[in-house]
C-alpha positions as CSV (number, residue, x, y, z in Angstrom):
1,M,113.6,102.2,29.1
2,S,115.9,100.9,26.4
3,Y,114.9,98.8,23.4
4,Q,116.8,95.8,22.1
5,F,116.5,94.7,18.5
6,T,115.6,91.1,17.9
7,A,117.9,88.9,15.9
8,D,115.4,89.0,13.0
9,E,115.3,92.8,13.1
10,L,119.1,93.0,13.1
11,T,119.4,90.6,10.2
12,A,116.9,92.6,8.2
13,F,118.7,95.9,9.0
14,R,122.1,94.4,8.0
15,T,120.7,92.9,4.8
16,A,119.2,96.2,3.8
17,Q,122.4,98.1,4.6
18,T,124.6,95.8,2.5
19,G,122.1,95.8,-0.3
20,H,122.5,99.6,-0.6
21,M,126.3,99.5,-0.7
22,L,127.0,100.1,-4.4
23,D,130.7,100.6,-4.3
24,T,133.7,98.2,-4.0
25,C,136.8,98.7,-1.9
26,Y,139.9,97.0,-0.4
27,I,140.7,97.2,3.3
28,N,144.5,97.9,3.3
29,V,145.8,96.5,6.7
30,Y,148.4,98.6,8.4
31,S,151.8,97.2,9.5
32,R,155.0,98.7,10.8
33,T,158.4,97.2,10.5
34,F,161.9,98.7,10.9
35,N,164.6,99.1,8.3
36,S,168.3,98.3,8.7
37,Y,168.8,101.7,10.5
38,G,166.1,101.0,13.0
39,E,163.7,103.5,11.5
40,P,160.0,102.6,11.4
41,V,158.6,101.8,7.9
42,E,154.8,101.9,7.6
43,T,153.1,99.8,4.9
44,W,149.5,98.9,4.0
45,S,148.7,95.5,2.5
46,S,147.2,95.0,-1.0
47,P,144.6,92.3,-0.3
48,L,143.1,90.0,-2.9
49,T,139.5,90.1,-1.6
50,T,137.2,93.1,-2.0
51,T,134.6,94.5,0.3
52,E,131.2,96.0,-0.5
53,C,131.0,99.6,0.7
54,G,129.0,102.7,0.4
55,L,131.1,105.8,-0.2
56,D,129.7,109.3,0.3
57,M,132.0,112.0,-1.1
58,R,130.4,114.8,0.9
59,P,133.0,116.5,3.2
60,G,132.1,117.3,6.7
61,R,133.2,118.6,10.1
62,E,132.5,117.1,13.5
63,T,133.5,118.0,17.1
64,P,133.7,114.8,19.0
65,G,134.8,114.2,22.6
66,E,135.2,116.4,25.6
67,D,138.0,118.6,24.3
68,Y,135.9,119.8,21.3
69,T,138.7,119.2,18.8
70,S,137.3,120.0,15.4
71,L,137.6,117.1,12.9
72,A,137.4,117.7,9.1
73,Y,136.9,114.8,6.7
74,D,136.6,114.4,2.9
75,A,134.1,111.5,2.8
76,T,132.3,108.9,4.8
77,I,132.0,105.2,4.0
78,R,129.7,102.5,5.2
79,L,131.0,98.9,5.6
80,P,129.2,95.6,6.5
81,I,128.9,95.0,10.2
82,D,131.3,92.1,10.1
83,T,134.2,94.0,8.5
84,A,137.5,93.6,10.4
85,I,139.1,97.0,10.4
86,D,141.4,99.1,12.6
87,V,141.8,102.9,12.6
88,K,145.3,102.6,11.2
89,D,144.1,100.8,8.1
90,R,143.4,102.5,4.8
91,I,140.5,102.1,2.4
92,T,141.0,101.9,-1.4
93,V,137.8,102.4,-3.4
94,I,138.1,100.7,-6.8
95,K,134.5,100.8,-8.0
96,R,131.9,103.5,-7.7
97,F,128.2,102.6,-8.5
98,G,129.5,99.3,-10.1
99,E,131.9,101.1,-12.5
100,T,135.6,100.5,-12.2
101,L,137.5,103.7,-11.5
102,T,140.4,104.7,-13.7
103,T,142.3,105.9,-10.6
104,A,141.4,104.3,-7.3
105,L,140.5,106.6,-4.4
106,V,142.7,106.0,-1.3
107,F,141.6,107.2,2.2
108,R,142.9,107.1,5.7
109,I,140.5,106.7,8.6
110,E,140.2,110.1,10.3
111,A,138.1,109.4,13.4
112,P,137.1,106.5,15.7
113,I,135.2,103.7,14.1
114,Q,131.4,104.1,14.5
115,R,129.6,100.8,14.8
116,G,125.8,100.8,14.5
117,P,123.3,98.0,14.6
118,S,123.5,97.5,10.8
119,G,127.0,98.5,9.8
120,I,130.2,100.4,10.3
121,R,130.7,104.1,9.4
122,L,134.0,105.8,9.0
123,A,135.1,109.4,8.4
124,L,137.8,109.5,5.8
125,R,140.5,111.8,4.6
126,R,141.9,111.5,1.0
127,V,145.5,110.3,0.7
128,E,147.5,111.1,-2.4
129,V,149.6,108.1,-3.5
């Protein structure tokens, strides 16, 4: 027997989840173009709008999938359920617990996007820029 959440339950979960996201980030959207030599050039956008998020700086290790490939990550982040994101995008955290960071934290997405009933969870790897 499986249980399905009601629309009211889902709304309550999502409101609670977003209410506990104390950080602010940008979703840097991936794009790939080619230079005059035909070589690929990867870039990530610098959006003007921010997204509420919940960054957890505890590193971890998982073994997903059938091949048991070990996956190490530096942090995880929670995002609102309606966040548009792709595994090639990057996350730039600009505020932690409401405080503006002197140096933003930039991450790449290290694993498939995990979507739950109340939000999105990503395993991240720090990127030095």
